[in-house]
N, C-alpha and C positions, 0 to 999 in steps of 0.2 A: 864796963858796960859796952856792948857792941852797938855800933851805929848802923842804921839801915842804909844800904846802898844798892837795893834791888834795881835791876834794869826793868823797864816796862816797854821794851820794844820786842814784839813777838811776831812770828809768822808760822803758819802751818800749811802754807801753800807752796809746794815745790813747782817750779816751771822747767820745762824742757824746751830747748831751742835747737834747731838744726840749720846748718848752712845749706846752700845750694849744692847740688852734686857738681863737683869739679872734675871735668873731663879733659885730660891732657892739658892742664893750664900752663901758660907761659911762666917762665921764671920770674917771680915777683913776690911781694908780700901783699896779701889780700885781707881786707876786713870782712869777716864772714858772719859774725853774730854780734848784733848790737845789744849792749846792756845798759839799763838805766842806772842812775845814781842809787846807791844803797843795795845794789845787787850783791849777794854773797854767793859766789860760784863755789859749788861743792864738788863737782866732778866734770871732767872734760874727756871726751873720747874721739878718736880718729878711726873712721871705718874705711879701710882700703878695700874697695870691691874688685878692682883690677890692679894688680901689682905692676910696678915698673920692671922692665926687663933690660938687663945690661947696664953698663956705666956705673956711676956712683951717685945716684939720686939722693936728695935730702929733702925731708919735710919736717918742719917744726911748727908747734902751735904755741902762741904766746898771747900777749895782750897789748893794747894801747889805750891811753886815756887815764882817767882818775887823777889828772894833774901830775902824772909821773912820767919818767922816761920809758918809752916802749921797750918791751922785752920779748923778742921774737921766739924764744924757746922756753918761756916760763912754765907752761903746762906740760908740753911733750917735746922732748929733744929728738933728734934724728936717731940716736941709739935706741930709743923706745919705739919710735914710729916704724922703723924697718920698712922703708918704701918698697922693697923688692919682695915683701911677704904680705899676701892679702890677709885681712882679718881686722878685728876691732882691737885697737890699742888704747890704753887708758893712762891718764895722768897718774903718777905714783906719789904717794905720800911719804914723807920722811926720807927723801934722797937729796943728794947735793945737786943732781942734774935737773930735777923738775919739782914742781909744786902741785898739789892736788887742788888747793882752794885759793881764793882771792876775794877780798872785800873792796868794792868800789865805793868807798865812803866819801871821797872828795869830789867826785863827779862821775858822769857817765863814762862808758868805755866800750871797747870792742874786743872780741876774741879774734886773733889774727892767725893766718897760716902762711908760712913762708916756704916757697918751693924752689928747688933748683934741680932740673932734670939730670944734670951731670952726664951728658952724652948717652942717655938711655936710648936703646933702640925702639922700645915701646914705652910710651908714657902712661901713667896710671890714672885711675878714677877713684875719687874718695869724697867723703863728706865729714864734717865736724859736728859733734853734738855737745851741748853743755847743759848741766842741771844747775839751777840756782834758786834762791829764795830772795824776797825783798824784805829787808829789815830797816824800818824807818821810825 
């Protein structure tokens, strides 16, 4: 006989969050989107509106919080972000380099973006978007 183990935690409300527009930011790691405990991130996007020109710039999107060690390239690595190419870049599911989703079950957290201009002659402009649901 089967034993019932149904979950009774549901959500039908997706939320979208956007960071501030980052205009030629200094090299650093920035906390750009704050997430509450029980947020299940389903997708993350990086929208580069003005590409970096020259040099070897890097942009990665990661997370901090949830009682874990921060990972600065969890969602989007530099290979995916391609800072010298304008456009929307998305976290990729089922790759070694990046992850599409994350559940903040142990505590609140943040989406982070880490930038290094890499001697670019023109620094870029971009923003980060995240879609998530609350499951509690």
